[in-house]
C-alpha positions in Angstrom: -74.5 -2.1 2.9 -77.9 -0.2 3.9 -77.9 -0.2 7.7 -80.4 -2.0 9.2 -82.6 -1.1 11.7 -83.7 -2.3 15.3 -87.1 -3.5 14.1 -86.0 -5.0 11.7 -84.3 -7.3 13.1 -85.7 -10.8 12.9 -86.1 -11.1 8.8 -86.3 -14.3 7.0 -83.1 -14.5 6.7 -82.4 -15.4 10.7 -81.4 -18.5 12.2 -83.1 -19.7 14.2 -80.1 -20.7 17.0 -79.7 -17.1 17.2 -83.4 -15.7 17.7 -82.9 -18.8 20.6 -80.9 -16.8 21.8 -80.3 -13.4 21.6 -84.7 -13.6 21.6 -85.6 -16.7 23.8 -89.8 -15.4 24.4 -89.3 -16.8 20.8 -89.3 -20.8 21.0 -93.0 -20.3 22.4 -94.5 -19.0 18.9 -92.0 -20.9 17.2 -93.3 -24.1 19.8 -96.9 -23.0 18.6 -95.5 -23.7 14.4 -94.7 -27.1 15.8 -90.6 -26.3 16.5 -90.7 -28.1 20.2 -88.8 -31.1 19.9 -86.4 -30.2 17.1 -83.1 -29.4 17.2 -83.1 -29.1 21.4 -82.0 -26.4 23.0 -80.6 -24.5 20.5 -82.8 -25.6 18.5 -82.5 -26.1 13.9 -79.4 -24.5 11.8 -82.2 -22.9 9.8 -83.7 -19.5 8.5 -87.0 -18.3 9.9 -87.6 -18.1 6.1 -87.7 -21.7 5.6 -89.6 -22.8 9.3 -92.1 -21.1 7.9 -92.1 -22.4 4.4 -91.2 -26.2 5.9 -94.4 -25.0 8.6 -96.8 -23.1 5.7 -96.9 -19.8 8.2 -97.1 -16.7 6.4 -93.2 -15.7 7.2 -94.9 -12.0 7.4 -97.3 -13.3 10.5 -94.2 -15.4 11.8 -92.1 -12.4 11.8 -94.9 -9.7 13.3 -95.9 -12.8 15.9 -92.0 -13.1 16.8 -91.1 -9.0 17.2 -94.4 -8.8 20.1 -94.2 -11.5 21.9 -93.9 -10.0 25.2 -90.1 -9.7 26.7 -89.7 -11.3 29.6 -86.4 -11.7 31.7 -85.2 -15.2 31.0 -82.3 -16.9 32.0 -80.1 -18.6 29.4 -79.5 -21.3 28.1 -83.3 -21.4 28.2 -83.9 -25.4 28.9 -86.8 -27.5 26.7 -88.7 -29.1 29.0 -89.2 -32.3 27.0 -92.8 -33.5 26.6 -94.2 -38.0 25.5 -94.2 -37.4 21.3 -91.1 -34.4 20.7 -88.5 -37.0 19.4 -90.9 -40.4 19.0 -89.4 -40.8 15.5 -86.2 -41.7 17.5 -87.1 -45.1 18.3 -88.7 -45.9 15.5 -86.5 -44.9 13.1 -83.6 -47.1 14.8 -85.8 -50.6 15.0 -86.4 -49.8 11.0 -82.7 -49.1 11.1 -82.5 -52.5 13.2 -84.8 -54.8 11.4 -83.6 -53.8 7.7 -80.4 -54.2 9.3 -81.7 -58.4 10.3 -84.7 -59.8 9.3 -84.7 -57.1 6.1 -82.6 -57.2 3.2 -79.6 -58.6 5.8 -82.3 -61.3 5.4 -82.6 -60.5 1.9 -78.5 -61.0 0.9 -78.6 -64.2 3.1 -81.5 -66.0 0.6 -80.2 -63.7 -2.4 -76.1 -65.8 -1.8 -78.5 -68.8 -1.4 -80.4 -68.4 -5.0 -77.0 -67.5 -6.5 -75.2 -70.5 -4.9 -77.9 -72.8 -6.3 -78.7 -71.0 -9.6 -82.3 -71.0 -9.1 -85.3 -69.4 -6.8 -86.6 -72.3 -5.8 -83.0 -72.4 -4.1 -84.9 -71.1 -0.7 -88.3 -71.9 0.5 -90.8 -69.8 -0.4 -91.9 -69.1 3.5 -88.5 -67.8 4.3 -88.6 -65.4 0.8 -92.4 -64.1 1.8 -91.0 -63.5 6.0 -88.3 -61.4 4.7 -90.5 -59.4 2.5 -93.0 -58.8 5.2 -90.3 -57.5 7.8 -88.6 -55.0 5.0 -92.9 -54.3 4.4 -94.3 -53.6 8.0 -90.9 -53.2 9.8 -88.7 -51.4 7.3 -91.0 -49.5 5.6 -93.8 -49.4 8.3 -91.5 -48.9 10.9 -90.4 -45.3 9.2 -93.6 -44.1 8.3 -94.8 -44.6 11.6 -92.0 -42.7 13.3 -92.2 -39.7 10.5 -96.0 -39.9 10.7 -95.8 -39.1 14.6 -92.9 -36.7 14.3 -93.8 -34.7 11.2 -97.6 -35.0 10.9 -98.9 -32.9 14.6 -95.9 -30.1 13.4 -97.4 -29.6 10.1 -100.7 -28.4 11.4 -99.2 -26.7 14.0 -100.9 -29.3 16.4 -99.4 -31.7 19.5 -99.6 -35.2 19.1 -102.8 -37.7 20.1 -102.0 -39.9 22.7 -98.6 -39.7 23.0 -97.8 -42.8 24.5 -100.2 -45.6 23.2 -98.6 -44.5 20.1 -95.2 -45.4 21.6 -96.5 -48.5 22.4 -97.6 -49.5 18.5 -93.8 -49.4 17.9 -93.2 -52.6 20.1 -96.9 -54.2 18.3 -95.4 -54.2 15.1 -92.2 -55.0 16.9 -93.7 -58.3 19.2 -95.2 -58.9 15.9 -93.0 -58.6 13.5 -90.5 -61.3 15.0 -93.2 -63.3 16.3 -94.4 -63.8 12.8 -91.2 -64.1 11.1 -89.8 -66.6 13.1 -93.6 -68.4 12.9 -94.1 -68.1 9.4 -90.3 -70.6 8.6 -91.3 -72.6 11.7 -94.9 -72.9 10.9 -93.7 -76.2 8.0 -92.1 -78.3 10.6 -93.8 -77.0 14.0 -97.1 -77.1 14.1 -97.5 -74.4 17.1 -95.5 -71.6 15.5 -98.3 -71.2 13.3 -100.5 -70.4 16.4 -97.6 -67.5 17.5 -96.8 -66.8 13.4 -100.8 -65.3 13.0 -101.3 -64.3 16.5 -98.0 -61.5 16.0 -100.1 -61.4 13.2 -103.1 -60.4 14.6 -100.3 -57.6 16.8 -99.6 -55.6 13.9 -102.9 -55.7 12.1 -104.1 -54.4 15.5 -100.7 -51.5 16.1 -101.4 -50.5 12.5 -105.2 -49.6 12.7 -104.1 -47.8 16.0 -101.5 -46.3 14.1 -104.4 -44.4 12.0 -106.2 -43.4 14.7 -103.2 -41.3 16.8 -103.1 -39.6 12.9 -106.8 -38.9 12.4 -107.0 -37.5 16.0 -104.5 -35.6 16.1 -105.8 -33.8 12.6 -109.2 -33.4 14.5 -107.5 -32.2 17.2 -105.4 -29.6 14.9 -108.5 -28.1 13.2 -107.3 -27.7 10.0 -108.5 -29.3 7.1 -106.4 -31.1 5.0 -104.7 -29.6 1.9 -104.8 -31.0 -1.3 -102.0 -33.6 -0.9 -102.8 -34.4 2.6 -105.0 -36.5 0.4 -102.5 -38.7 -0.6 -101.6 -39.7 2.5 -105.3 -40.8 3.9 -105.5 -43.4 0.2 -101.9 -44.2 1.8 -103.8 -45.1 5.5 -106.7 -47.1 3.5 -104.5 -48.8 1.5 -101.7 -49.5 5.3 -105.2 -50.9 7.1 -106.8 -52.2 4.1 -103.6 -54.8 3.6 -102.5 -55.3 7.6 -106.1 -58.5 7.5 -105.5 -59.4 4.1 -101.7 -60.3 5.0 -103.0 -61.3 8.3 -105.6 -64.0 6.6 -102.9 -65.3 3.5 -100.0 -66.0 5.8 -103.0 -68.3 8.3 -103.8 -69.8 5.2 -100.0 -69.6 3.3 -98.2 -71.0 6.1 -100.6 -74.3 6.7 -101.0 -75.6 3.1 -98.5 -77.8 1.5 -97.9 -78.8 -2.3 -99.9 -78.2 -5.0 -102.5 -75.8 -3.4 -99.5 -73.7 -1.3 -98.9 -72.8 -5.0 -102.0 -71.8 -5.9 -102.7 -69.6 -2.9 -99.1 -67.8 -3.4 -100.0 -67.5 -7.0 -103.7 -66.5 -6.6 -103.3 -63.9 -3.8 -99.5 -63.4 -3.3 -99.2 -60.5 -6.4 -102.2 -58.3 -6.1 -100.8 -58.2 -2.0 -98.4 -56.7 -3.3 -99.9 -54.5 -5.1 -101.5 -53.1 -2.1 -98.3 -52.7 -0.1 -96.6 -51.6 -2.6 -98.2 -49.3 -4.7 -101.6 -48.2 -2.3 -99.8 -47.3 0.8 -96.0 -47.0 0.1 -96.2 -45.2 -3.1 -98.9 -43.0 -2.2 -97.3 -42.3 1.1 -94.1 -41.3 -0.8 -96.4 -39.3 -3.7 -98.2 -37.1 -1.0 -94.8 -36.9 1.0 -93.2 -35.7 -1.6 -95.5 -33.1 -2.3 -95.1 -32.1 0.7 -91.4 -31.2 1.3 -89.9 -30.7 -2.7 -91.2 -27.3 -2.8 -90.6 -26.8 0.9 -87.8 -28.2 2.0 -85.8 -27.6 -0.9 -87.9 -24.8 -2.7 -88.8 -26.4 -6.0 -92.1 -25.4 -7.5 -94.4 -26.2 -5.5 -97.4 -28.3 -7.2 -100.2 -28.1 -8.7 -103.6 -29.2 -6.9 -106.0 -29.8 -9.0 -103.9 -32.2 -11.1 -102.9 -33.3 -8.5 -106.0 -34.3 -7.3 -106.9 -35.9 -10.7 -103.6 -38.1 -10.3 -104.7 -38.9 -6.4 -107.8 -40.8 -8.4 -106.6 -41.8 -11.3 -104.1 -43.8 -8.8 -106.1 -44.6 -7.2 -108.5 -46.6 -9.8 -105.5 -48.2 -11.5 -104.1 -49.8 -8.8 -107.9 -51.9 -8.2 -107.7 -52.8 -12.2 -104.6 -53.8 -10.7 -106.0 -56.1 -7.9 -108.8 -57.0 -9.7 -106.8 -58.1 -13.0 -104.7 -59.8 -11.1 -107.6 -61.9 -9.6 -109.2 -62.1 -13.1 -106.7 -63.7 -14.3 -106.2 -66.8 -12.6 -109.9 -67.1 -11.5 -112.0 -65.9 -14.7 -109.5 -65.7 -17.5 -106.7 -65.2 -19.0 -108.8 -62.4 -21.0 -108.7 -60.3 -17.8 -105.4 -59.3 -18.1 -106.7 -56.7 -20.7 -107.6 -54.8 -17.5 -104.4 -55.5 -15.4 -102.5 -54.2 -18.2 -104.6 -51.0 -19.3 -103.9 -50.1 -15.7 -100.5 -50.6 -15.3 -100.2 -48.2 -18.4 -102.8 -45.7 -16.5 -100.3 -45.8 -13.4 -97.4 -44.8 -15.4 -99.0 -42.7 -17.8 -100.7 -41.1 -15.0 -97.1 -41.0 -12.2 -95.0 -38.9 -15.0 -97.5 -36.7 -15.4 -97.4 -35.5 -12.1 -93.5 -35.5 -11.2 -92.3 -34.2 -14.4 -95.5 -31.1 -12.6 -93.2 -31.2 -9.8 -90.1 -30.1 -11.4 -87.9 -33.0 -8.9 -84.9 -32.5 -11.5 -84.5 -29.3 -11.8 -82.9 -26.5 -10.3 -83.2 -26.4 -5.8 -82.9 -23.1 -4.1 -82.1 -25.3 -1.2 -79.7 -28.1 -2.3 -78.5 -31.0 0.4 -77.1 -34.0 0.4 -80.3 -35.6 0.4 -81.8 -34.3 -2.8 -79.6 -37.0 -5.1 -81.2 -40.0 -3.2 -84.6 -38.5 -4.2 -84.3 -38.1 -7.3 -81.7 -41.1 -7.4 -85.4 -43.4 -6.4 -87.9 -41.5 -8.7 -85.6 -42.6 -11.3 -86.1 -45.9 -10.3 -89.7 -45.6 -9.8 -90.0 -44.9 -13.5 -87.3 -47.8 -14.6 -90.2 -50.6 -12.7 -93.2 -48.6 -14.1 -91.4 -48.7 -17.4 -90.7 -52.7 -17.4 -94.1 -53.7 -16.1 -95.5 -51.6 -18.9 -93.1 -53.9 -21.3 -94.0 -57.4 -20.1 -95.9 -58.5 -22.5 -92.9 -56.9 -25.4 -90.3 -58.6 -23.0 -92.4 -62.5 -22.6 -93.9 -63.0 -26.4 -91.4 -60.7 -27.8 -87.2 -61.3 -26.5 -87.5 -64.4 -24.8 -89.3 -66.0 -28.1 -87.1 -64.9 -30.0 -83.2 -65.2 -28.2 -85.3 -67.3 -24.8 -87.1 -69.8 -26.5 -86.0 -73.3 -25.3 -85.8 -71.0 -21.5 -88.5 -72.2 -18.2 -90.2 -68.6 -18.8 -90.6 -68.7 -22.0 -92.5 -71.9 -21.5 -94.6 -71.4 -18.6 -95.5 -68.3 -20.2 -94.3 -66.1 -17.3 -90.8 -64.7 -16.1 -90.5 -64.6 -12.7 -87.5 -63.2 -13.0 -88.3 -60.0 -14.8 -91.9 -59.6 -12.5 -89.4 -59.7 -10.0 -87.2 -57.7 -11.1 -90.1 -55.1 -10.9 -90.8 -54.9 -7.7 -87.1 -54.5 -7.1 -86.4 -51.7 -8.4 -89.6 -50.1 -6.6 -88.4 -51.5 -3.4 -85.1 -51.4 -3.1 -84.7 -48.6 -5.4 -87.5 -46.0 -5.5 -89.2 -46.8 -1.2 -85.4 -47.8 0.2 -83.5 -45.0 -1.1 -86.3 -42.2 -0.4 -86.3 -43.6 3.0 -82.5 -43.2 3.3 -83.3 -39.7 1.5 -86.1 -38.4 4.0 -84.0 -39.8 6.6 -81.0 -38.2 5.5 -82.5 -34.5 5.3 -84.3 -34.4 8.8 -82.8 -36.4 11.2 -80.0 -33.7 12.1 -82.5 -31.5 11.3 -84.2 -32.9 14.5 -81.0 -33.1 16.7 -79.4 -29.5 16.4 -77.0 -30.1 13.1 -76.5 -28.9 9.7 -76.2 -31.7 7.4 -73.5 -29.5 5.4 -71.2 -30.5 8.2 -71.7 -34.2 7.7 -70.7 -36.5 5.3 -72.3 -36.5 1.7 -73.2 -40.1 1.9 -71.5 -40.7 -1.4 -70.6 -44.1 -0.4 -74.1 -45.4 0.6 -75.3 -43.7 -2.4 -73.1 -45.3 -4.9 -73.5 -49.0 -3.2 -77.2 -49.1 -2.5 -77.8 -48.1 -6.9 -75.1 -50.4 -7.9 -76.4 -52.9 -5.8 -79.9 -52.6 -7.4 -79.0 -51.9 -10.9 -76.8 -55.6 -10.3 -79.9 -57.2 -9.1 -82.4 -55.9 -11.7 -80.3 -56.7 -14.6 -78.5 -59.7 -13.4 -82.1 -61.5 -12.0 -84.2 -60.3 -15.5 -80.7 -62.0 -17.5 -81.2 -65.2 -15.8 -84.1 -66.4 -17.6 -81.5 -65.5 -21.1 -78.2 -67.8 -19.4 -77.7 -69.5 -15.3 -74.5 -67.0 -15.5 -76.5 -64.3 -14.5 -77.1 -65.5 -11.0 -73.8 -64.3 -9.8 -74.3 -60.9 -10.4 -77.7 -61.0 -8.9 -76.1 -62.0 -5.9 -73.5 -60.0 -5.5 -75.7 -57.4 -5.7 -77.8 -57.5 -2.5 -74.5 -57.5 0.1 -73.8 -54.5 -1.5 -77.3 -52.7 -0.6 -76.6 -54.1 3.1 -73.8 -52.2 2.6 -74.8 -49.2 1.4 -77.5 -48.9 3.7 -75.5 -50.4 7.1 -73.4 -47.3 6.3 -76.1 -44.7 6.6 -77.5 -46.6 9.0 -74.4 -46.3 12.2 -74.4 -42.6 10.8 -78.2 -41.6 11.2 -77.2 -43.6 14.2 -74.7 -41.6 15.7 -76.2 -38.8 14.7 -80.0 -39.6 16.6 -78.1 -41.1 19.8 -75.9 -37.3 19.6 -72.6 -39.3 19.3 -72.2 -37.3 15.5 -70.8 -33.9 15.4 -70.2 -31.3 12.3 -67.3 -31.7 10.8 -67.0 -28.4 10.9 -66.2 -28.3 14.5 -63.6 -30.3 14.2 -62.5 -27.0 12.4 -58.4 -27.2 12.8 -58.3 -30.2 10.7 -61.5 -29.7 9.0 -60.7 -26.6 7.0 -57.3 -26.9 4.8 -57.6 -23.6 3.2 -57.3 -22.3 6.4 -54.5 -24.4 8.0 -52.4 -24.1 4.8 -52.5 -20.1 5.2 -55.2 -19.5 2.0 -58.5 -18.3 2.9 -60.8 -21.0 0.7 -64.4 -20.1 0.5 -65.1 -23.6 1.8 -63.5 -22.3 4.9 -65.8 -22.4 7.8 -65.9 -19.1 9.5 -65.6 -19.3 13.1 -61.7 -21.9 11.6 -61.1 -18.8 10.0 -61.5 -16.4 13.0 -60.3 -18.7 15.6 -56.9 -18.4 13.7 -57.2 -15.0 12.4 -59.2 -12.8 14.8 -58.3 -9.8 13.5 -60.4 -10.6 10.6 -63.7 -10.4 12.7 -63.2 -6.1 11.1 -63.5 -7.3 7.4 -66.4 -9.8 8.2 -68.4 -7.0 10.3 -67.9 -4.0 7.4 -69.5 -6.8 4.9 -73.0 -6.8 6.8 -71.9 -10.3 9.3 -72.7 -8.6 12.2 -74.2 -11.4 14.0 -69.8 -12.0 14.5 -69.8 -9.0 17.1 -71.8 -11.0 19.8 -69.0 -13.6 21.7 -72.0 -16.5 21.9 -72.9 -16.4 18.3 -70.1 -16.6 16.7 -69.0 -19.9 18.8 -72.0 -21.3 18.1 -73.5 -20.8 14.1 -69.9 -19.6 13.4 -68.9 -23.1 13.6 -71.2 -24.9 10.6 -71.6 -21.9 8.2 -69.0 -21.9 5.1 -67.6 -18.5 3.7 -69.4 -19.4 0.9 -72.6 -20.1 2.2 -72.4 -17.1 4.5 -72.1 -15.0 1.2 -74.7 -16.5 -0.5 -77.4 -15.6 2.4 -76.2 -12.1 2.8 -76.2 -11.4 -0.8 -71.9 -10.6 -1.0 -70.0 -11.2 -3.8 -67.8 -14.2 -2.3 -64.7 -14.2 -4.4 -64.2 -10.3 -3.6 -65.0 -11.0 -0.1 -62.2 -14.0 -0.4 -59.9 -11.7 -2.0 -60.7 -8.8 0.6 -60.0 -11.3 3.4 -56.2 -12.7 1.8 -55.4 -9.3 1.2 -55.7 -7.9 4.7 -54.4 -11.3 5.9 -51.1 -10.3 4.0 -50.4 -7.3 5.9 -52.9 -4.7 3.9 -52.5 -1.6 6.0 -56.1 -1.1 8.6 -55.8 2.5 6.5 -56.0 1.0 3.3 -58.7 -0.8 4.5 -60.6 2.0 6.5 -60.2 3.8 2.5 -63.1 0.9 1.4 -65.5 3.5 2.6 -67.2 -0.1 5.3 -67.4 1.0 9.1 -64.9 -0.2 11.4 -65.8 -3.0 14.0 -65.6 -0.4 16.9 -69.1 1.0 15.0 -71.0 -1.6 14.7 -74.0 -1.8 16.9 -74.8 -5.4 18.7 -78.3 -4.3 18.2 -78.3 -4.3 14.3 -77.3 -8.2 13.7 -78.6 -10.1 11.2 -79.2 -13.2 10.8 -76.5 -14.6 7.9 -75.3 -17.4 6.8 -76.8 -20.5 7.1 -75.8 -24.5 6.3 -78.3 -26.4 4.8 
């Protein structure tokens, strides 16, 4: 391996904790580009190359600024002073988890159990169902979007968050509004005063949403940076978010006071367009914008085509507007307007498919991570939902007419079960899985933990997907047999269980109560404990048990291990396989070399390989080695 010079350090493979340990002055450079508040005092376990890509700063410029940062005498460790906004995502994410496990998915599972027991979707009242739906959109989706935007947007634009104290206030406004609105809506039928509580709480939510959008816009103006193509998806989503807030508030004020046929008429006319604004306009466009940012910058997938992306955005917004107009006109001006709605659905499906195909979501990723399976599964569910919408006429006038001509859905001319299944596929299958996946990626990074040392989250992945599949299939089959209600009823329990496992795990990470499994190296590396070293063993586990192997590591280029501080920090979360991949070392041959030396290969035989010994290694030539994902 060619010798490295001091001038070549740091490079793109240098880990941020290594950099900040050896060169604390570099923090000021990294903070300028969005590091502040991320990963604690040592920084996230990621390379400078990943950081540069994630924060859209040319790696050559970043390295040049770090190398030319004035050297100052700084006592280690450097303690970063906390500022408002540094970890603002944390209370929003925790609140979102609390909501989804109470008023959100948990309440929905309870309502679904009542429906399954009663064998009818009318077993749960419309006000309860809508209060649960509101909690999912405002409390689950809304709080996670707000927390992520407050945390990530300023860093992506290399700026500080504008009005951080107001940003924190919007959390409490949303929570107070959410609780007051949800409880007030359910109680309004029997307690007229609860109507005022619900409407007042809803207005508080509107105020919080408008303030949130204003803070994001003020942050953008403060940054002085132009919007890039995927930012326009986020801007569009924010516009739809603001539009739906007063729409939801007015809709609540009218429906909460309505009874009988008037309530049925209001719900059948205005609820479906509202859900399209919230789901397709706000949530889907927000996810599309974030996806184009993170798939390339976080996972190394091909960069999105700018021109295609902007054309697709215009078409999707037109499709959403067409869906809304078509639904309203069908109810007010006749069923002939169904053609507008159906054409808009086809446009939405076709454009989304073209865009996602161009993003190469399912292609090889340079940065494999536990979160990627959630994101990919989410896009599968998106197209399940949109395809089901496109097949609605065939289902209604083909399958139902042929196999369930006597069903209520066939007589009514519209299947609420099938249409509701399309909604569940996109809300839980697409939106919730995206939230789970993105949070599983960013939260460990923000807390300075390598996600490769954490749970792979397979159990929540299986539970949520299985529950969603049972719900979509089971709910659709209720048009053909009442026995299918049982399958739909079980689905809610599976989904809530999966979300609970994920939520507890994430909460522990955010609270500092979870460490990498690799930290427990004595028990977490059975390949070391049984005497044979395997590629999955962590570097620290090997060296703690067999310190004499340090020469072999250093000889292969892992010179950073000469520093005891780094050997007892970064090496705890780096496996041999990951280290070899980052250093372009043949993993199989290296593992064989370690086991030969472990088995008693003489020092003379090792010296004959031509590699330098530990004593000849220069501590100043330490190269950034491996990184846990």
